[in-house]
N, C-alpha and C positions, 0 to 999 in steps of 0.2 A: 829461764827460771819461771816456774809457774806462779801466778799471782796468788795472794792470800785467798782462802776459800770464801771470805766475806765478799770480796770483789767478784769472784767467780759466781757466787750466788746471785748477785745483782745482774751480771751479764746473762746468766741462765734464765732469770725471771724476765728479763727484757725481751727474750725471743719467744716466750709462751703467749698463746692466745686462748686462755681458758674460758669455758662457759660456767655458769652458775645457776642455781635454782632460786626463783623468787622474783617479785616485781620491784624490789629494792635491793641494792647491793648488800650482800652479807658482809659481816665484819672482817672476815678473812680477806676478801677482795680489797676492801679499803686499806687494810693493813699492808697487804702485798704491794699496793700501788706506791706506798711510801718506801718499799724495800726493793724497788727496781722493776716491778711488773709493768710491761709496756703496753699491753693490749688486753681487751676482753672481747668476747663474742656473745651476741644476744641470739636467743631462739624464741619460738612462739611462747614458751613458758614464762618469758620475761616481759611479755607485751600485753597490755590491756588496751591502751589507745595512745595516740601520739603525745598527749599532754603528760601521761604517766611516764612514757619513755623519756621525754625531755627532762622530767624531774629526776629520773634514774641517772641519766647521763650527766646532769648537772652535779649530782652527788659524787659521781666518779671524778669529775674534773675539779671538784673542790679538793680532792686528794692529790690529783696529778693533772695539771692543766692540759698537757699534751697527750694524754692517754688516747690510744687508738681504740675506737669503739666500732667493732665489726658486726655485720649481720649477714645471714645467708638469705638474701632477698632477690629472687629472680623476676619478680613482677609477673608471675605466671602461676602454674600449678604449685610451684615451690615458693610459698610466700610465708613470711614470718610477721611482717608488720601488719598484715591484714588476715592473719590465719583464722581468726574467729568468724569472719564473714566471707572470705574468698577475695581474691585480688580484683580490684577495680580496673585492672589492665589485663590485656591478653598476654599470653606467653610468647616466647621467641618464635615458635613454629607458626603462630598466627601472623606475626610481623613478617616472617619470611614469605608467607603465602601472599601477603599484600605486595611485598617487595618494593617498598617506598622508603629508602634510607632516611629521608627527611622525617617521615612519620616515626620510624624507629628511634631516631635521635630525639624527637620531641617527647615520646613516651618515656625514654630513659631520663631525660632532663627533668620531666615532671616528677619522676620517682626520686631523682637526686635531690630536688628541692624539698620534697616531703621528708626524706631521711635526714637531710641536713638540719631541717627545722627541729627534728627530734634529737639532734645531737649525735647522730651516727656519722662516722667519717670514712669507713671502709665497707664496701659491699662485695661479698663473694659472688660476683657476677660481672660480666655475662658468661653464660655457658657458651663456649666457643667450639664445642664438639660438632663434628659433621656426622649426622645420623645416617650413615650410609648402610647400616644394617637394620632393616625394618623390624627385626625380631629383638632389638635392643630393649631390655626390660627396665632400664634405669634412666635413659636419656630421652628418647622419643620426642615429645612436644617441647622438651626443654631446649632442644636445638632449633636453630633457625631453618634447618632443612638438610637435604642430602647432597646438595650441590655445593662444593667447597668455595666456589667463587661467590655464590649468594651468601653463604655463611660468613665469608670474610668481609664482605662489604657491610653486612648488618652488624657484625661484631664491632667493626670500627665505628659505625654510627652509634651503637649503644654506648661504647666507651666514651665517645665525644660527648654525648648527651648527659650521661651520668656525671662525668667529671666537670662539665660545665655547670651542673647543678650543685657542685660543691662537695662531692663524695668521690673518693678514690675507687676506681674499678679494679676488678681482679678476674682476669680471663682464666677459665678452667675448662677441662681437666687435662693439663699438659702431660704428654704430647697428643692427646685426643682419645676420648672414651667412646666414640661413636660406633666403631666397627667391632662390636662384641655382643654376645648373648649372655654375658655374665655380669652380675651386679657386684662391684668391688666392696660394697658393704658386707657381702657375704663370702666372697672368694676372690682369687686373683685372676682378673681377666687377662687373656693373652691376645695381643694384637699381632696378627701374622703378616701384615703388609710388608713389602720390601721397601727399601729406602726411597726409591723413585716414587712409589705410591704415597709414602708418607709426606714427601715434599710437595706433591701435587694436591693432596687431599687434607690429611690431618693437620699439617703444619701451617697451611695457608691462612686460616683465621688468626692464629697466634702471631704470625708475621704482621698481619693487618693491625692487630691490637697494639703490638709493639710500635708500629709505625706512627700511630696516633698518640703515643705516650701513655699507655696503660700503666698504672702505678704498681700493680701487683699481678702475679701469675700464680695460680694454684696448681700444684702437681696432682697427677692422677696415680692411683695405686694400680699400675698397669705393667705387665711384662711385655716388652716390645723387643723381641730378639734381634730385629734388624738394627737396633740401637745398642742394646745390652742383653746378652743371652742369659744372664744370671739374675740380675737385680731389677726389681720394680722401679719405675721411673722416679718415685719419691726418694729412693735410696741409692740412685745411680749418679755417680759423678760424671759419667759419660753423657748422660742426658741433661742433667741440671747445669753442669759446668761446660762440657764440650759443646753440646747442642744449643741449649737455651742462652747461655752467657756468651760463649765464644762465636758460634755461628750466627745466631739470630740477633745478637747484640743487645740482649735485655739487661738493663742495669738497675731495675727496681727490686722490689721485695718478692722473693719466692716463698709462698705460703704452702704448707702441706695440706692436703685433704686430712680429715680427722684421723689422728694416729691410732685411735682405738678400733678403726674399721678392720674387719677380719682379714682382708687381703694382705695386710702387713702385720697386724698384731698377732695373728695365729702363727706366723712364721718367725717373727723376730722379737716378739714381745712388745708390750705397750711402751716401756721405756727404751727398749732396744731399738725400736723403729724410730723413735724421736732422735736418739743419738746418731744413728746411721744417717738419718735425713740431714741433720746439721753437717755431718762430715761430708756428705755428698754435695752440699751447696745450698740447702734450704736455709732460709733466714728466720722464718717464723713457724712455730709448731701449733697447729690448730688442734685443740682438744674439743671435739664436737659435742653432740647432744647426749651421749651415753654416759660419760664420766664427767661429772660436773661438781666435784667437791674439792676441798682443800687437799685432801689426801692424794688425789690424782695429780694435782698441780705440784705438790711437794715431791711425789715420786719422780716426776719428770725433772724437776729442778735438781734434785739430789743426784739423779743418774747422770745428768749433763755435767755437773761439777765433778763427779767421780770419774767420768770419762776424760775430762781434761787433766785431772791429777794423774791418771794412769797412763796418759799419752795416747789414748784411743782417739780423742778429739783434740786437734791442735787448738791451743788457746787463741791463736791468731784467727782461726776460722770462726770461733764463737764471737770474738770481738768484731769481726767483719759483719757477721749476721746482726749483732746488736746495733752496729752503726747504721746498717741499712734500715732497720726498723726505726731508728731515730730520725733518719732522713724522711721516711714516710710520715712519721708523726709531725715533722716540721711542715711537710706539704699540706697535711690536713689542717693544721692550725692556720696556715696562710689561706687555704681555701675557705675555711669557716669564716675568717675575718672578711673575706671578699665575697661572701655568699650572695648570689644574685637574687633580686626580686624578694617578694614576700613569701611566707609559708603557703604551701598549696592550699587552695580553698575553692572547691567547686569546679575544678578543671575536669573537662569531659573528654580529654584526649584519649584516655584509655578506652572509653566506650566507643568513640569514633573509630579507633583502630579495630576493636572487636567487631563492629558492624562491617567494616571493610574486609575483614578476613572470612566472612561467611561465604560458603560456596554451595549453591543449590543445584542439584541434579534431578531433573524431572523426566520420567519416561512418559510416553503418550498416555498410558493408563492412569497416570497420576496428575494429569493437568487440571482436573476439576477438584482436586483435593484441597488446594490452598486458594485463598487464605482460610484458616480455621476461624469459625465464627461462633462456636459453642463449646461448652466445657468438654475437655478432653480427658482421656485416660492415659496416664504416663507410666511406662514401665522402665525403670532404670536398672541396668545390669551392672553390678559392682564387681569389678575385677580386683584381684589383690593389688594393693598399693606398694610401690617401692618406698623404702624407708625415707627417701628425701622429701616425700610429700607428707605433711603432717596429717595424722589421723583425724585431727579436729577440724581440718579445713573442709568446708562444705563444697558440694559440687552438684551439678544437675540442672535441669530446666523446669522441674515441676513447680517450684515456687514462683519464678518470674512468669511462667505461663499462666499460673493460677491468678496472678495479679491482673493479667490482661483478660483472662477468661474465667471469671468466678465460677466455682463449682468443680473445677478441674481437680482430679484426685491423682495421687502418685503412690506407686508401690516400688520397692527396691528389692532385688533378688541377687544373692550371691550364688556361686556354683552349687552349694549343697542343697539349697532350698528352692531352686527354680522349678516351677510346675511344668507339666506336660504341655499345656497351652498357656503361655504367660499372658495372653490378651483376652482370655475367655470372659473375664469379669467386666470387660469394657462395654459389653452390650453393643448398642449401635453408636456409641460415642466415638469420636476420632481417636485412633490408637497411635500413640507416639512411643517409639522404642529408642531408648537412649543407651548408647554403648561408648566404650573407651577402648581403642585399639582392638577392634573386632577381629582383625586378621590374626592376632596373637593368641586368641582364646577359643579353643574348639568347642567347649561347652556353650559359650556365648553365641557362637555362630549357629550351633544346632538349635538353640532356643529361639533365636531370631528367625531362623528358617521355619520352625514350627509355627511361630506367631504369624508370619507372612503367608504361610500356606492357608491358614484359617482366615486371615484378614489381608488380602492382597493390597488393600488401600492403606495399610499401615505405613507410618512415616518413620524412617530411621534417622536419628540424629547422632552423629559421630563427634565426640568431644576429644578424641585422640588423633592418632595418625590415620588418615583416611586411605589406607592401603587397599581396603576392600570396600567397594561401593555396591550397595545392594538395595533393593526395594524400588517401588515405583516413584517414591519421593525420598531423596537422600540429601540431608543437610550436614555439611561439615563445618565446624567452628574452628578447628585446628588448635583448640585450647579448652581446658575445662574450668576456667575461672568464672567468678561471679559475673564479670563483664561479658564473657562469651555466652554464658547461659542466658543473660538478658537479650543479647543480640540475636540468639537463636529464637527466643520467644517472640521477639518483634518480627522476625522474618516469617515465622509460621502464621502469625495473625495479620501481618500487614499493618501493624499499629505500633507507634512508638510509645514507650512507657512514660 
């Protein structure tokens, strides 16, 4: 017998993780918390500073003390808590380049303490994808690297550190988004690896995360024919039930990637994707940054209830999902009560890590170029961003370099407006060319080639994946964060800021 719809509405609300607009909780969110809503997710639009977020989360807890407050904070290029200024920590790829798991754990613990102080209890991180395809447009420096063993050990370290800081981790994007050239925000990626390759590569970091007790796993909107020929991972019982639960032994919360993403919404509908995900074994439905109003949450809640009433979604499956969300909520309450140490204040572990990640390649012709001692001319080439990186998040090295070398000027060019000679205005000043994923953008490579032909002494600074090393002096930060920009400026000048 199906339960009354009021009870079903509470269960349906319990498995939703909606976002909202504003720096204080809207009335509908507060009302829903009293009607069964188990979680909310914060984005950059909800963040001014840590004190404001702490006040926001306190308001939420006044309505429901065990509410799960999630955030999509990778402590790298994808940052929400520091979106206005850029992350004070380097991203995963930089930590992988250093390859010191103790450092990775320390960076993640530092982040966990900061998030916990703001009242955040679940972080949609770490990114556990193996970036085995250098043409990947959406993962790149979000990954620890291309070696599955390296990614596995740093995924485990990151989870240990974050959860020691008092915040639940969420390894993503299961079963692995690294080997693709398609961004699932826009279309459905197809992972063509066979099962043997998946076991050796994509699944290794998730096994490592599960082994150290990661509290949540986020699904990827990925078609993996070796596992399921028809359904994306988010909607596949074979992948979420058979593989993740039964084979890998994961007993925590399975969270979907945002269900409004086109990889699933275009094929199954916004509400249809949510219902199918729950039926497949997901426990929590993330409603990401694009649909953030009560109407969207109500549409999903009502569709879930209707699916139970019609028999499309077994009530037992919905109750199981809500129970797991409740168990995670209990873990977060216990972690918050046992939160270690004081709120983060003045820790420089992020900058230490960023400095250690810098790699400098100098040809014989460039050995006299450094250190820079006078004002430079910086040209930053702006590639299209993937949607995971906030448009408001600053990047580059012009500002920190200007702090060390007053008089430094910076220009920024996208593909449509790059001039024939990007460095012509530099005159006799040192020329610094800043790129991101130079290997993926033909227009950028051509522009850098033209600039270096005119100025062979030009310095190339790569803030992305350094697949292509060019120039007499090449500096790779392995990350585009504020901390990495500062580390690059310090390296170029030989001076600490």
